[in-house]
Structure formats: C-alpha cells, structure tokens
Backbone as CSV, one residue per row, in Angstrom:
resi,resn,N_x,N_y,N_z,CA_x,CA_y,CA_z,C_x,C_y,C_z
1,MET,94.791,103.069,99.741,93.933,102.488,98.869,93.892,102.925,97.536
2,SER,93.873,102.196,96.673,93.749,102.086,95.029,92.937,102.697,94.594
3,VAL,92.894,103.595,93.404,91.850,104.176,92.874,91.464,103.257,91.925
4,PRO,89.845,103.488,92.196,89.190,102.474,91.327,88.973,102.483,89.860
5,SER,88.937,101.783,89.279,88.899,101.701,87.727,87.478,102.060,87.002
6,SER,87.975,102.574,86.053,86.265,103.051,85.229,85.621,102.227,85.181
7,GLU,85.482,100.964,85.190,84.823,99.480,85.073,84.062,99.810,86.357
8,GLN,84.700,99.524,87.396,84.633,99.574,88.958,83.377,100.585,89.147
9,LEU,83.820,102.012,88.955,83.021,103.171,89.029,81.602,102.932,88.617
10,ALA,81.920,102.506,86.958,80.623,102.492,86.185,79.728,101.679,86.896
11,LYS,80.199,100.351,87.530,79.480,99.223,88.372,78.754,99.438,89.171
12,TYR,79.342,99.922,90.071,79.162,101.176,91.412,78.313,102.058,91.112
13,LYS,78.367,103.123,90.388,77.571,103.962,89.760,75.942,103.445,89.780
14,GLN,76.002,102.447,88.423,74.864,101.459,88.377,73.942,101.126,89.532
15,SER,75.148,100.485,90.899,74.222,99.924,91.195,73.365,101.032,92.381
16,PHE,73.844,102.079,92.281,73.982,102.981,93.222,71.889,103.180,92.608
17,GLU,72.664,103.920,91.201,71.145,104.311,90.724,70.025,103.347,90.800
18,GLU,70.214,101.937,90.739,69.410,101.006,90.761,68.659,101.117,92.111
19,PHE,69.307,101.843,93.130,68.660,101.547,94.651,68.098,103.304,94.920
20,ASP,68.364,103.784,94.204,67.893,105.063,93.971,66.610,105.345,93.640
21,ASN,65.651,104.732,94.231,64.479,104.950,94.019,63.866,105.955,93.470
22,ASP,64.149,107.277,94.184,62.692,108.296,93.704,64.235,109.159,92.705
23,LYS,65.385,108.825,92.617,65.982,109.311,91.586,66.933,110.795,92.221
24,ASP,67.015,110.888,93.638,67.175,112.561,93.530,68.595,112.223,94.232
25,GLY,69.298,111.921,93.875,70.824,111.114,93.959,70.974,110.707,95.521
26,PHE,70.276,110.253,95.972,70.617,109.473,97.268,69.887,108.374,97.369
27,ILE,70.399,107.392,97.905,69.886,105.854,98.752,69.565,106.169,100.118
28,GLU,68.124,105.305,100.367,68.475,104.964,101.918,69.750,104.111,102.074
29,THR,69.924,104.704,103.712,71.057,103.893,104.193,70.492,102.280,104.802
30,SER,69.219,101.969,104.532,69.036,100.666,105.029,69.382,99.850,103.683
31,MET,68.965,100.890,102.432,69.654,100.006,101.346,71.113,99.585,100.859
32,VAL,71.968,100.144,102.069,73.516,99.886,101.321,74.231,98.372,100.980
33,GLU,73.584,97.803,102.002,74.299,96.217,102.107,73.799,95.235,100.676
34,ARG,72.255,96.025,100.839,71.729,95.389,99.899,72.536,95.888,98.539
35,ALA,72.549,96.678,98.185,73.221,97.577,96.984,74.372,96.885,96.715
36,LEU,75.683,96.882,97.979,76.827,96.529,97.789,76.853,94.857,97.396
37,ARG,75.800,94.276,97.939,76.063,92.648,97.414,75.245,92.342,96.365
38,SER,74.529,93.480,95.630,74.059,93.248,94.334,75.565,93.372,93.044
39,ILE,76.458,94.078,93.765,77.372,93.955,92.855,78.474,92.852,92.972
40,GLY,78.258,91.989,93.793,79.313,91.078,94.024,79.765,91.090,95.577
41,LEU,79.875,92.149,96.333,80.317,92.631,97.098,79.901,91.733,98.523
42,ASN,80.943,91.143,99.509,80.086,90.685,100.906,80.547,90.986,101.954
43,PRO,79.921,92.559,102.300,80.820,92.898,103.542,80.578,91.827,104.915
44,THR,81.097,91.838,106.079,81.293,91.214,107.123,80.365,92.038,107.978
45,ALA,79.901,91.570,108.916,79.015,92.423,109.914,79.317,93.312,110.605
46,ASP,80.643,93.241,110.906,81.814,94.468,111.328,81.960,95.533,110.598
47,GLU,82.333,95.157,109.508,82.568,95.976,108.298,81.175,96.785,108.142
48,MET,79.670,96.003,107.774,78.846,96.903,107.533,78.371,97.515,109.128
49,ASN,78.658,97.166,110.037,78.441,97.948,111.290,79.447,99.205,111.480
50,ASP,80.706,98.731,111.214,81.341,100.082,111.198,81.054,101.042,109.599
51,ILE,80.695,100.830,108.976,79.972,101.524,107.645,78.474,102.377,108.305
52,MET,77.513,101.594,109.133,76.605,102.071,109.041,77.042,103.343,110.177
53,SER,77.919,102.905,111.183,78.403,103.590,112.085,78.828,105.208,111.951
54,ASP,79.475,105.114,110.454,79.916,106.310,109.585,78.805,107.234,109.281
55,ILE,77.863,106.400,108.971,76.515,107.019,107.888,75.402,107.337,108.963
56,SER,75.570,106.866,110.117,73.818,106.811,111.321,73.721,108.464,111.557
57,ASN,74.524,109.180,110.965,73.809,110.560,111.324,72.683,110.996,110.288
58,SER,72.607,110.244,108.920,71.838,110.527,108.065,71.284,109.213,107.816
59,ASN,69.971,109.279,107.145,69.139,108.048,106.231,69.519,107.687,105.138
60,LYS,70.250,109.052,104.476,70.140,108.944,102.674,71.718,108.927,102.679
61,LEU,72.260,108.471,101.975,73.697,108.320,101.121,73.501,109.102,99.823
62,SER,74.919,109.452,99.646,75.120,110.708,98.603,75.555,109.394,97.576
63,LEU,75.653,109.713,96.505,76.574,108.587,95.507,78.088,108.787,95.792
64,ASN,78.289,110.160,96.153,80.426,109.851,96.531,80.442,109.027,97.704
65,GLY,79.225,109.265,98.811,79.889,108.252,100.028,79.518,107.112,99.503
66,TYR,78.330,106.422,98.184,78.461,105.212,98.178,79.740,104.750,97.675
67,LEU,79.939,105.538,96.626,81.356,105.367,95.481,82.458,105.182,96.551
68,TYR,82.537,105.540,97.773,83.536,105.399,98.541,83.601,104.189,99.367
69,ILE,82.633,104.132,100.117,81.813,102.914,100.765,82.625,101.537,99.659
70,ALA,81.583,101.441,98.472,81.874,100.187,97.877,83.546,100.016,96.992
71,HIS,84.069,100.943,97.326,85.048,100.858,97.042,86.400,100.387,97.974
72,HIS,86.131,100.831,99.305,86.846,100.660,100.399,86.146,98.763,100.637
73,VAL,84.930,98.355,100.471,84.750,97.182,100.804,85.507,96.321,99.438
74,GLY,85.396,96.637,98.533,85.954,95.885,97.360,87.464,95.797,97.298
75,CYS,88.212,96.628,98.299,89.520,96.625,98.472,90.006,95.461,99.031
76,TYR,89.003,95.495,100.798,89.036,94.435,101.574,88.918,92.843,101.092
77,ALA,88.473,92.977,100.195,88.070,91.528,99.652,88.939,91.454,98.527
78,ASN,89.861,91.952,97.626,90.925,92.035,96.776,92.244,91.433,98.009
79,THR,91.861,92.141,99.023,93.049,91.702,99.764,92.662,90.392,100.727
80,GLU,91.557,90.102,100.618,91.597,88.928,101.502,91.847,87.893,100.776
81,LYS,91.509,88.157,99.572,91.934,86.563,98.538,93.366,86.705,98.237
82,GLN,93.914,87.730,98.121,95.277,87.723,97.956,95.773,86.938,99.560
83,LEU,95.344,87.310,100.216,95.871,86.455,101.942,95.545,85.057,101.762
84,ILE,94.525,84.874,100.863,94.021,83.055,100.923,95.013,82.428,100.080
85,LYS,95.263,82.971,98.902,95.934,82.680,97.453,97.270,82.442,98.187
86,ALA,97.924,83.389,98.837,99.537,83.294,99.176,99.558,82.291,100.406
87,PHE,98.442,81.783,101.501,98.439,80.915,102.232,98.517,79.625,101.610
88,THR,97.302,79.615,100.591,97.304,77.975,99.867,98.362,77.452,99.668
89,LEU,99.582,78.518,99.202,100.423,77.800,98.832,101.049,76.852,99.708
90,PHE,100.965,76.978,100.526,101.464,76.238,101.947,100.304,74.895,102.342
91,ASP,99.593,75.071,101.581,98.079,73.801,102.129,98.699,72.779,101.102
92,ARG,99.775,71.921,101.652,100.068,71.021,100.542,99.014,69.850,100.725
93,ASP,98.205,70.037,101.304,97.530,68.474,101.146,96.078,68.840,100.518
94,GLY,95.772,70.291,100.660,94.795,70.848,99.680,93.429,70.721,100.568
95,THR,93.567,70.912,101.738,92.490,70.869,102.966,92.074,72.466,103.092
96,GLY,92.516,73.096,102.682,92.177,74.741,102.763,92.750,74.980,104.310
97,LYS,93.717,74.584,104.931,94.232,74.370,106.105,95.683,74.793,105.930
98,VAL,96.550,75.234,106.782,98.308,75.603,107.311,98.210,75.212,108.601
99,HIS,98.852,75.039,108.602,100.174,74.505,110.364,100.263,76.302,110.619
100,LYS,99.914,75.936,112.169,99.787,77.391,113.025,101.355,77.429,112.995
101,ASP,102.497,76.305,112.822,103.642,76.790,113.127,104.154,77.206,111.523
102,VAL,103.563,76.952,110.361,103.715,77.483,109.110,103.385,79.252,109.681
103,VAL,102.480,79.116,109.748,101.716,80.736,109.616,102.449,81.369,110.943
104,LYS,103.017,80.846,112.117,103.949,81.953,112.910,105.285,81.791,112.557
105,ASP,106.112,80.960,111.268,107.235,81.468,111.026,107.224,82.444,109.692
106,ILE,105.699,82.720,108.936,105.753,83.517,108.057,105.390,84.781,108.387
107,LEU,104.446,85.157,109.544,104.061,86.082,110.430,104.850,86.771,110.847
108,GLY,106.126,86.073,111.108,107.488,86.491,112.242,108.708,86.776,111.199
109,LYS,108.411,86.580,110.127,109.386,87.089,108.772,109.387,87.853,107.751
110,ILE,107.814,88.718,108.100,107.402,89.795,107.231,108.086,91.120,107.294
111,ARG,107.981,91.987,106.159,108.579,93.399,106.503,108.319,94.014,108.320
112,ARG,106.888,93.734,108.374,106.689,94.127,109.678,106.062,92.774,110.546
113,PRO,107.095,92.030,110.975,106.847,91.053,111.420,105.757,90.779,113.015
114,LEU,104.920,90.364,113.466,103.930,90.022,114.299,104.563,90.001,115.351
115,THR,104.539,90.381,116.721,105.168,90.237,117.882,104.227,88.763,118.511
116,GLU,105.149,88.227,119.688,104.469,86.913,119.920,103.118,87.051,120.918
117,GLY,103.145,88.346,121.083,101.769,88.478,121.808,100.490,89.084,120.784
118,GLN,100.838,89.383,119.354,99.922,89.131,118.043,100.134,88.040,118.104
119,LEU,100.928,87.353,117.973,100.524,86.159,117.162,99.558,84.950,118.256
120,ASP,99.822,85.450,119.619,98.955,84.483,120.790,97.288,84.875,120.382
121,GLN,97.124,86.109,120.031,95.783,86.882,120.203,95.616,86.409,118.353
122,LEU,96.215,86.560,117.903,95.609,85.734,116.713,95.099,84.393,116.460
123,PHE,95.820,83.729,117.235,95.451,82.182,117.274,94.100,81.692,118.276
124,GLN,94.055,82.739,119.772,92.785,82.728,120.158,91.986,83.112,119.405
125,ASN,91.846,83.742,118.260,90.489,83.956,117.718,90.422,82.817,116.462
126,LEU,91.443,82.092,116.690,91.064,80.897,115.311,90.711,79.643,116.246
127,LYS,90.099,78.901,115.184,89.734,77.484,115.559,91.059,76.529,115.148
128,ILE,91.514,76.228,116.193,92.740,75.247,115.252,92.380,73.783,116.108
129,ASP,92.749,73.217,114.699,92.205,71.792,114.694,93.674,70.968,114.384
130,ASN,93.947,70.073,115.602,95.567,69.346,115.423,96.298,70.265,114.501
131,GLY,96.570,71.685,115.249,97.667,72.323,114.878,97.144,73.247,113.833
132,PHE,96.371,73.179,112.451,95.974,74.039,111.638,94.906,74.695,111.933
133,VAL,95.382,75.882,110.989,94.081,76.424,110.907,93.528,76.982,109.627
134,ASP,92.088,77.011,109.504,91.495,77.319,108.116,91.915,78.657,107.644
135,ILE,92.558,78.581,106.397,92.740,79.442,105.839,91.758,80.943,105.630
136,LYS,91.071,80.800,105.029,89.761,81.495,104.853,89.839,82.325,106.550
137,GLN,89.645,81.701,107.192,89.575,82.488,108.402,90.435,83.138,109.217
138,LEU,91.497,82.318,109.039,92.956,83.242,109.226,93.375,84.535,108.294
139,ALA,92.697,84.476,106.994,92.391,85.551,106.415,91.845,86.943,106.833
140,LYS,90.408,86.492,107.502,89.646,87.560,107.867,89.960,87.812,108.991
141,ALA,90.840,87.144,110.063,91.416,87.173,111.372,92.238,88.211,111.037
142,LEU,93.588,88.186,110.112,94.455,89.121,109.982,94.142,90.540,109.545
143,LEU,93.053,90.511,108.712,92.437,91.862,108.336,91.609,92.520,109.195
144,SER,91.396,91.969,110.417,90.526,92.794,111.475,91.242,93.146,112.337
145,GLN,92.369,92.850,112.275,93.382,93.431,113.979,94.003,94.673,113.425
C-alpha cells in the first residue's frame, strides 16, 4: 500500500475531527462509514463488514485507526478506478461492457495469470449478457478475489 499524501492525511484528519463530537480523540465506530462517505470514499458493504469486524472489540476508534482505514479504502477505490479505465480501452462500443473472451485473454496473459478455475469462478459471480460483462462489476469482482 502506498503512503498517503499530506493532502490526503489532512482530508482524513479533518473528517475524523468533524465526527469526534466530544473532542476526546476518538470517534464512535458506528460513525466510521458516515465519516468515510463524507470525504467521498464509498466502501462496499463487504469492506464495511471487514472493517467493523476488525474494530468490533471496541465502540471507539482512534485517529490512527481511522487514518489507516481511510487510506486502505481510498487505495482500493483508486485500484478499482484503474481497472475500470484499463478495461474501458477494450469497450469498442462505449457500452461499459467488454466481451468475456477478451477478459479471459487479458487475465490469461498478465504477469500472474488466472487459472481456468479462477476464471470460471470469476464469471460465475458476474452477470453475462450475450457474452459481455459489465466493466464496473468486473473490477469489483477482481478486487474481491
């Protein structure tokens, strides 16, 4: 994971401070998702479940814990955007979809190619419409493997 920029840290810290109602250096764990969304981060339900299970032993979260979570969620979002951008290059019709065979070809030739079994599992989790998969769903599915 990359190191957050000073601008990112300032944004994360500001959102934390906005939700630290009693200014004790902690926010309620129930406010974590709302704080993340206030700065434009949109964690998935699965991500929030993972986050909450990691911090569930307490009902409060420190600034350092929040900074770690916000940066992790932000990195995931950037990776998803990069995947979407990359697969969009193969969307010749501008439909937001790419053909399954193109995906198989690409993922079979990358540095660490997916096996046939991994590809089959990936496609089982995606809605395939006349051989095409939605690029945004594909990116999410790849990142959840």
